C-alpha positions as CSV (number, residue, x, y, z in Angstrom):
1,M,0.0,0.0,-0.1
2,I,1.4,3.5,-1.1
3,H,1.4,6.1,1.5
4,V,-0.5,9.2,0.5
5,S,2.9,11.6,0.9
6,N,4.7,9.1,-1.5
7,L,1.7,9.3,-3.9
8,S,1.8,13.1,-3.8
9,Y,5.6,13.1,-4.4
10,L,5.3,10.5,-7.5
11,I,2.7,12.7,-8.9
12,S,4.9,15.9,-8.6
13,L,7.6,14.1,-10.5
14,L,5.6,12.9,-13.2
15,W,3.4,16.3,-13.6
16,F,5.7,18.3,-15.8
17,P,7.3,15.9,-17.8
18,I,3.9,14.1,-18.9
19,G,1.8,17.6,-18.7
20,C,-1.8,18.1,-18.0
21,P,-4.6,18.3,-20.6
22,C,-6.1,21.2,-18.8
23,L,-2.7,23.3,-19.5
24,S,-1.6,24.3,-22.6
25,F,1.8,23.9,-24.3
26,Q,2.5,27.7,-23.8
27,T,1.5,27.4,-20.2
28,L,3.7,24.4,-19.6
29,T,6.8,26.1,-21.4
30,Y,6.6,29.0,-19.5
31,I,6.4,27.0,-16.0
32,Q,9.6,25.2,-17.0
33,T,11.3,28.2,-18.4
34,K,10.7,29.9,-14.7
35,R,11.8,26.7,-12.8
36,R,15.3,26.7,-14.8
37,K,15.5,30.6,-14.1
38,I,15.0,30.0,-10.4
39,R,17.6,27.2,-10.3
40,R,20.0,29.3,-11.9
41,T,19.5,32.2,-10.1
42,A,19.9,30.3,-6.7
43,A,23.2,28.4,-7.9
44,C,24.6,31.9,-9.0
45,S,23.6,33.3,-5.5
46,R,25.8,30.4,-3.8
47,I,28.8,31.1,-5.8
48,P,30.3,33.9,-3.9
49,S,30.0,32.3,-0.6
50,L,31.5,29.3,-2.1
51,L,34.4,31.2,-3.3
52,N,35.0,32.8,0.1
53,N,35.0,29.3,1.9
54,H,37.4,28.0,-1.1
55,D,35.4,24.9,-1.1
56,E,36.4,23.6,-4.4
57,N,34.1,20.3,-4.5
58,N,31.0,22.3,-3.7
59,F,31.8,24.8,-6.3
60,A,32.3,22.1,-9.0
61,E,28.9,20.7,-8.0
62,V,27.0,24.0,-8.1
63,Y,28.8,25.9,-11.1
64,H,28.2,22.9,-13.7
65,P,29.7,23.2,-17.1
66,T,26.2,23.2,-18.7
67,L,25.2,26.1,-16.5
68,Q,28.2,28.0,-17.4
69,Q,27.5,27.5,-21.0
70,Q,23.9,28.8,-20.6
71,E,25.0,31.9,-18.5
72,E,27.5,32.7,-21.5
73,K,25.1,32.2,-24.1
74,D,22.5,34.5,-22.3
75,Y,25.1,37.0,-21.7
76,D,26.3,37.1,-25.4
77,H,22.6,37.3,-26.5
78,D,22.2,40.2,-24.4
79,E,25.4,42.0,-25.6
80,E,24.3,41.4,-28.9
81,R,20.8,43.1,-28.5
82,H,22.2,46.2,-26.8
83,S,24.9,46.4,-29.3
84,F,22.3,46.3,-32.2
85,M,20.6,49.1,-30.5
86,K,23.6,51.3,-30.3
87,I,23.7,50.9,-34.6
88,P,22.7,54.3,-35.8
89,T,19.7,54.3,-38.1
90,S,19.6,55.6,-41.3
91,S,17.2,58.6,-40.3
92,S,20.5,60.1,-38.3
93,I,22.6,60.2,-41.4
94,P,22.7,63.4,-43.1
95,I,22.1,63.8,-47.1
96,I,23.9,66.6,-48.6
97,A,22.5,67.8,-51.7
98,C,24.7,69.6,-54.3
99,S,23.7,71.2,-57.6
100,S,27.0,71.4,-59.4
101,T,30.5,69.9,-59.6
102,I,31.8,72.8,-57.7
103,E,29.4,72.2,-54.8
104,V,30.4,68.6,-54.8
105,I,33.9,69.5,-54.3
106,R,33.0,72.0,-51.6
107,A,31.2,69.0,-49.7
108,I,34.0,66.8,-50.1
109,S,36.3,69.3,-48.3
110,M,33.7,69.9,-45.6
111,Y,32.7,66.1,-44.9
112,I,35.3,63.7,-46.2
113,Q,38.3,63.3,-43.9
114,P,41.8,61.5,-44.3
115,N,41.8,57.7,-44.5
116,D,38.3,57.3,-45.2
117,T,36.7,54.6,-47.5
118,I,34.6,56.3,-50.0
119,F,32.1,54.8,-52.3
120,E,31.5,56.7,-55.7
121,L,28.7,55.8,-57.7
122,G,28.5,57.6,-61.1
123,S,32.1,58.5,-61.0
124,H,33.6,60.9,-64.0
125,L,37.1,60.1,-63.1
126,S,37.8,63.9,-63.1
127,Q,37.7,66.7,-60.8
128,V,35.2,65.2,-58.3
129,S,37.3,61.8,-58.3
130,R,40.7,63.7,-58.0
131,H,39.7,65.9,-55.1
132,M,38.2,62.8,-52.9
133,C,41.3,60.9,-53.5
134,E,43.6,63.4,-52.7
135,T,41.6,64.3,-49.5
136,I,41.6,60.6,-48.2
137,G,45.3,60.2,-49.1
138,P,47.1,56.9,-49.6
139,Y,46.0,55.4,-46.4
140,G,42.1,55.7,-47.6
141,K,40.4,53.7,-50.2
142,A,38.1,54.7,-52.9
143,I,35.7,52.4,-54.8
144,L,34.7,54.2,-58.2
145,V,31.8,52.8,-60.0
146,D,30.2,53.8,-63.2
147,V,27.9,52.4,-65.9
148,Q,29.3,51.5,-69.5
149,R,28.3,54.2,-72.1
150,S,29.7,54.8,-75.6
151,D,31.0,58.4,-76.1
152,A,28.9,58.8,-79.2
153,K,25.7,59.1,-77.0
154,S,27.0,61.2,-74.5
155,G,30.1,63.6,-74.0
156,R,30.5,63.0,-70.3
157,T,33.8,61.2,-70.6
158,M,35.5,63.9,-72.3
159,N,37.0,65.1,-69.3
160,R,38.0,61.8,-67.9
161,N,41.7,60.8,-67.0
162,V,41.9,57.1,-66.7
163,H,45.6,57.1,-66.1
164,D,45.2,58.5,-62.8
165,F,42.9,55.7,-61.7
166,V,43.6,52.7,-63.9
167,P,46.9,50.6,-64.1
168,I,47.8,49.4,-67.5
169,Y,49.4,45.8,-67.8
170,D,51.2,44.1,-70.5
171,F,50.8,40.3,-70.9
172,H,53.7,38.3,-71.8
173,S,53.1,34.6,-72.9
174,H,55.4,31.8,-72.4
175,E,55.4,29.1,-75.0
176,D,57.5,26.7,-73.3
177,Q,55.2,26.6,-70.4
178,N,52.0,27.4,-72.0
179,T,51.3,30.3,-69.6
180,C,50.8,33.9,-69.5
181,T,51.6,36.6,-67.0
182,Q,50.9,40.1,-66.6
183,E,53.2,43.0,-65.6
184,A,51.9,46.6,-64.9
185,T,53.5,48.9,-67.2
186,H,51.9,52.1,-65.6
187,V,51.1,52.4,-61.8
188,P,48.2,55.2,-61.6
189,K,48.6,58.1,-59.5
190,F,45.9,57.4,-57.0
191,S,46.6,53.6,-56.5
192,W,44.5,53.4,-53.7
193,A,41.3,53.7,-55.8
194,S,39.8,51.2,-57.8
195,F,37.5,51.7,-60.7
196,T,34.7,49.4,-61.9
197,Q,32.3,49.7,-65.0
198,L,28.9,48.1,-65.0
199,Q,26.6,47.0,-67.6
200,T,23.5,48.5,-65.7
201,F,23.0,50.9,-62.9
202,H,21.2,48.1,-60.8
203,Q,24.4,46.3,-60.5
204,W,25.9,48.7,-58.2
205,R,25.2,46.5,-55.2
206,S,27.7,44.3,-56.2
207,A,30.6,46.7,-55.5
208,L,29.8,46.9,-52.0
209,Y,31.5,43.4,-51.4
210,E,35.1,42.5,-51.7
211,P,36.4,41.1,-55.1
212,R,37.0,37.7,-53.6
213,G,34.6,36.5,-51.2
214,Q,31.2,37.8,-49.8
215,S,32.8,40.1,-47.3
216,P,31.2,43.4,-47.2
217,I,33.1,46.6,-47.4
218,R,32.5,49.2,-44.7
219,F,32.5,52.7,-45.8
220,D,32.6,56.0,-44.3
221,A,30.7,58.1,-47.0
222,M,29.1,57.9,-50.2
223,I,29.2,60.2,-53.3
224,L,26.3,59.7,-55.6
225,D,25.4,61.2,-58.9
226,V,22.8,59.3,-60.7
227,A,22.6,61.7,-63.7
228,A,26.1,60.5,-64.8
229,S,25.1,56.8,-64.6
230,I,21.7,57.1,-65.8
231,G,21.8,60.2,-68.1
232,N,19.0,62.2,-66.3
233,D,18.4,63.8,-62.8
234,L,16.1,61.4,-61.2
235,Y,16.5,62.5,-57.7
236,M,13.9,59.9,-56.4
237,T,15.9,57.1,-57.8
238,A,19.0,58.8,-56.1
239,L,17.2,58.9,-52.6
240,T,16.0,55.4,-53.0
241,T,19.7,54.4,-53.7
242,A,21.0,56.3,-50.8
243,E,18.5,54.8,-48.5
244,E,19.4,51.3,-49.8
245,F,23.1,51.7,-49.4
246,M,22.5,53.1,-45.9
247,Y,20.5,49.8,-45.1
248,Q,23.2,47.8,-46.6
249,Q,25.9,49.3,-44.5
250,Q,23.9,48.9,-41.1
251,Q,23.5,45.1,-42.1
252,A,27.1,45.0,-42.8
253,M,27.9,46.3,-39.4
254,I,25.8,43.6,-37.7
255,R,27.3,40.9,-40.0
256,L,31.2,42.0,-39.3
257,K,30.1,42.8,-35.6
258,Q,32.0,46.0,-36.0
259,H,29.5,48.3,-34.8
260,E,31.6,49.1,-31.6
261,Q,35.1,49.5,-33.1
262,H,34.0,50.9,-36.4
263,R,32.4,54.4,-36.9
264,P,29.4,54.3,-38.9
265,I,28.7,56.1,-42.3
266,R,29.0,59.9,-41.6
267,V,27.5,61.5,-44.7
268,I,25.9,60.9,-48.0
269,I,26.4,63.5,-51.0
270,I,24.1,63.4,-53.9
271,K,24.7,65.7,-57.0
272,S,21.2,66.4,-58.0
273,R,19.6,69.9,-58.8
274,H,16.2,68.8,-58.2
275,L,17.0,67.4,-54.9
276,S,19.2,70.5,-53.9
277,S,16.0,72.7,-54.8
278,L,14.0,70.4,-52.6
279,A,16.7,70.6,-49.7
280,R,16.2,74.5,-49.9
281,R,12.4,74.4,-49.7
282,L,11.7,71.5,-47.6
283,I,11.2,72.7,-43.9
284,H,10.9,70.8,-40.7
285,S,7.7,72.1,-38.9
286,Q,9.6,72.5,-35.6
287,R,12.1,75.1,-37.0
288,L,9.1,77.1,-38.5
289,F,7.8,77.2,-34.8
290,D,11.1,78.1,-33.1
291,A,11.7,80.8,-35.9
292,T,14.9,78.8,-37.0
293,V,13.5,79.3,-40.4
294,Q,10.9,82.2,-41.6
295,L,9.0,82.2,-44.8
296,P,9.7,85.1,-46.9
297,N,6.9,87.7,-47.0
298,T,7.6,88.1,-50.9
299,L,6.4,84.5,-51.6
300,V,4.6,83.9,-54.8
301,R,2.8,81.0,-56.4
302,T,5.2,79.0,-58.1
303,H,5.9,75.3,-59.4
304,E,8.6,75.1,-56.7
305,P,6.8,75.9,-53.7
306,Y,8.0,75.9,-49.7
307,I,7.0,72.5,-48.3
308,I,6.3,72.2,-44.7
309,A,6.5,68.8,-43.1
310,S,4.6,68.2,-39.9
311,V,4.0,65.6,-37.6
312,G,0.7,65.0,-35.9
313,V,-2.6,66.8,-36.1
314,E,-1.4,69.4,-33.7
315,E,1.7,70.5,-35.5
316,Y,-0.3,70.3,-38.7
317,R,-2.7,72.7,-37.5
318,R,-0.2,74.9,-36.0
319,T,1.3,75.9,-39.2
320,I,-1.9,77.7,-40.3
321,P,-0.8,81.3,-38.9
322,F,2.5,81.1,-40.3
323,V,1.7,80.0,-43.8
324,V,-2.1,81.0,-44.4
325,R,-2.7,84.9,-45.3
326,P,-6.3,86.5,-45.2
327,G,-7.9,86.2,-48.5
328,D,-5.8,83.1,-49.6
329,S,-7.4,80.5,-51.6
330,C,-7.0,77.2,-49.8
331,I,-7.6,73.5,-50.2
332,E,-7.3,70.6,-47.9
333,V,-6.9,67.3,-49.6
334,G,-7.8,64.4,-47.1
335,C,-10.0,66.8,-45.0
336,H,-11.9,63.9,-43.1
337,F,-14.6,65.5,-41.0
338,G,-13.4,69.0,-41.8
339,R,-11.8,70.0,-38.6
340,T,-8.7,71.5,-39.9
341,T,-10.7,72.6,-42.9
342,V,-12.8,75.0,-40.4
343,A,-9.4,76.7,-39.3
344,L,-8.3,77.4,-42.7
345,Y,-11.6,78.9,-43.6
346,N,-11.4,81.0,-40.4
347,A,-8.0,82.2,-41.6
348,T,-8.6,83.0,-45.0
349,V,-12.3,83.8,-45.4
350,V,-13.7,85.2,-41.8
351,A,-10.4,87.0,-41.0
352,N,-10.2,88.7,-44.3
353,S,-10.0,92.4,-44.4
354,N,-8.8,92.8,-47.9
355,N,-10.8,93.5,-51.0
356,K,-9.7,90.1,-52.0
357,K,-12.4,87.4,-51.4
358,G,-11.0,84.3,-49.8
359,F,-11.8,80.6,-50.4
360,C,-11.4,77.4,-48.7
361,I,-12.5,73.9,-49.8
362,G,-12.1,70.4,-48.3
363,V,-11.9,67.4,-50.4
364,D,-11.8,63.8,-49.4
365,I,-12.0,60.4,-51.3
366,G,-14.7,59.1,-49.2
367,P,-18.2,60.0,-50.1
368,K,-19.7,59.2,-46.7
369,I,-16.9,61.3,-44.8
370,I,-17.8,64.4,-47.0
371,Q,-21.7,63.7,-46.4
372,H,-20.7,63.9,-42.5
373,A,-18.8,66.9,-43.0
374,T,-21.1,68.9,-45.1
375,K,-24.0,67.9,-42.6
376,E,-21.8,69.2,-39.7
377,L,-20.4,72.2,-41.4
378,P,-22.7,73.6,-44.1
379,H,-21.3,77.0,-44.8
380,I,-18.1,75.3,-45.9
381,P,-17.7,73.8,-49.4
382,F,-16.6,70.1,-49.5
383,A,-16.3,67.6,-52.3
384,V,-15.5,64.2,-53.2
385,A,-12.1,64.3,-55.1
386,D,-9.0,62.4,-55.7
387,A,-5.6,64.3,-54.7
388,W,-3.9,62.3,-57.4
389,R,-6.2,63.9,-60.0
390,V,-5.0,67.7,-60.1
391,M,-7.5,68.8,-62.9
392,D,-10.3,67.9,-60.7
393,L,-9.2,69.7,-58.0
394,L,-8.6,72.9,-60.2
395,R,-12.2,72.7,-61.5
396,L,-13.6,72.6,-58.1
397,K,-12.7,76.1,-57.4
398,S,-14.2,77.6,-60.4
399,R,-17.5,75.5,-59.6
400,Y,-17.8,76.5,-55.9
401,M,-16.6,80.2,-56.2
402,G,-18.9,80.7,-59.0
403,N,-21.9,80.1,-56.8
404,N,-20.6,82.3,-54.0
405,N,-21.1,86.0,-55.4
406,T,-17.5,86.3,-56.7
407,T,-16.2,88.1,-59.7
408,P,-15.6,86.2,-62.9
409,A,-12.0,87.0,-62.6
410,E,-11.8,85.4,-59.2
411,A,-13.9,82.3,-60.2
412,T,-11.8,81.6,-63.0
413,E,-8.5,82.2,-61.5
414,W,-6.7,78.8,-61.6
415,G,-4.8,77.2,-58.6
416,Y,-4.6,77.6,-54.9
417,D,-2.3,79.7,-52.6
418,V,-1.9,77.0,-50.0
419,I,-2.6,73.4,-49.9
420,Y,-2.8,71.3,-47.0
421,A,-2.4,67.5,-47.5
422,D,-3.2,64.8,-44.7
423,L,-3.8,61.3,-46.7
424,G,-3.9,58.0,-45.3
425,G,-0.5,56.0,-45.9
426,L,1.4,58.8,-46.4
427,S,1.1,60.6,-43.1
428,G,3.3,57.8,-41.5
429,P,6.8,56.8,-41.6
430,D,6.4,54.8,-45.0
431,G,5.7,56.2,-48.3
432,L,8.4,58.7,-48.9
433,I,8.5,58.4,-52.7
434,E,4.7,58.4,-52.9
435,S,4.8,61.7,-50.6
436,L,7.3,63.3,-53.0
437,A,5.4,62.3,-56.2
438,L,2.2,63.9,-54.9
439,I,3.9,67.0,-53.6
440,D,5.5,67.1,-57.3
441,S,2.0,66.6,-59.0
442,L,0.5,69.4,-56.9
443,A,3.1,71.7,-57.2
444,R,3.6,71.5,-61.2
445,G,-0.4,71.3,-61.8
446,I,-1.4,74.0,-59.2
447,E,1.5,76.0,-58.4
448,P,0.7,77.1,-55.0
449,R,2.8,79.2,-52.8
450,T,3.0,76.6,-50.0
451,I,2.3,73.0,-49.4
452,V,1.7,71.7,-45.8
453,I,1.7,67.9,-45.4
454,K,1.2,65.7,-42.6
455,S,4.2,63.0,-43.0
456,V,6.4,61.5,-40.5
457,C,8.6,60.2,-43.4
458,L,8.9,63.7,-45.1
459,N,9.4,65.3,-41.5
460,R,12.4,62.8,-41.2
461,L,13.7,63.9,-44.5
462,A,13.7,67.4,-43.6
463,S,15.7,66.8,-40.7
464,R,18.5,65.1,-42.8
465,L,18.3,66.5,-46.1
466,K,20.5,69.8,-46.3
467,A,21.4,71.9,-49.3
468,L,25.2,72.6,-49.8
469,T,24.5,76.0,-50.5
470,N,23.0,76.6,-47.2
471,E,25.8,74.7,-45.1
472,W,28.4,76.6,-47.1
473,Q,27.0,79.9,-46.3
474,K,26.8,79.0,-42.6
475,R,30.3,78.0,-42.8
476,K,31.7,81.3,-44.4
477,I,29.4,83.2,-41.7
478,S,31.0,81.0,-38.9
479,F,34.7,81.8,-40.2
480,S,33.8,85.6,-40.8
481,K,33.2,85.8,-37.0
482,I,36.4,84.2,-36.1
């Protein structure tokens, strides 16, 4: 006959290995994990006392090799996790936009340092490449990459000096040994630079790895000229290429486990007139609030308007006193229930003291949303429209202003002075290219004075993207004060 205490002991031994049908697998796993942690904590707490007593037998009994391996594994895992958190994200790496070769050379003088490892995509092998190699010196490294194009289609290779970067080899054949050897007859001036020509632009990723093996190369900076490789100033392609390059480098830091010893990417230099223009016009909303940047009073409507990037509804609406003038013609795309449209209406129509009659309209793609906004705010015009169909947005103004006791000149005046945009999918951290495409569409089709958009991705870009013209001017001012 089994005693009750012995029976309970046997059940306790068989309970966790067998499991209970009332408990799920996740619950059993959690209980077993907690038991292992308790045993490990208890064992570790006994180690100091055992060391003080110099009891080698007890120490060996407690600090079992399997427990030591588990502790080291957990420690390595925690170190890797914390070290990964130290890796800087691409949102903290500045992007310097240059509009000309002279500005690229100035950017190299400002941001490139001796002994750097540089990746130049769209290399001319001319002034920029020479100045870069002279700056980094013989202890640096330069990877120069370009796309093969014939001189008949483009004159961009006229100023190339290949002899400064590419060695010339003379091949000698040995008939008796049936072998062929090569001998360098010309050593280039910048021997620390290597030049590669690709068949297509999208092959640039292969240049990020060592010639032999799959080991990635760690770079300190990137110089990008998309127009030199593709043949046109595609600034969105330049941005996506720079973003992918930064992501590749972050992954390389993780793979090589050099994020503590090796410094991260310092700067991205892009030669693009369109991107340089965008950098001068794209404003972080917080800089507008703290008066770091002020909009000129002489602003006029143009196909290159100022762009205010804000985050959240509060910042989005706080920009109204800085942007909107009484008597302006405003439109909000993605108005939802019209809360921001009301503030725009009060700033343009109600607060108008000029002879020019103000106008404000809110549009959204959802019919039910517009019905609700019209019911709640009957004195403000709302309409169903798509933000991407610019001609529809232009027709709305003449349709609603014609029924609002306006003069024929005011009713037929095309475009809007200010555009507010709050679109789903573009207001978050994703959709950078779509946001830029929408802004280009609205700017070139409507030609407003200012565009205010609620977008986290554009707000982050505004904090990173810098025009070399402005940075060079700041440098000249700082030197003049010394």
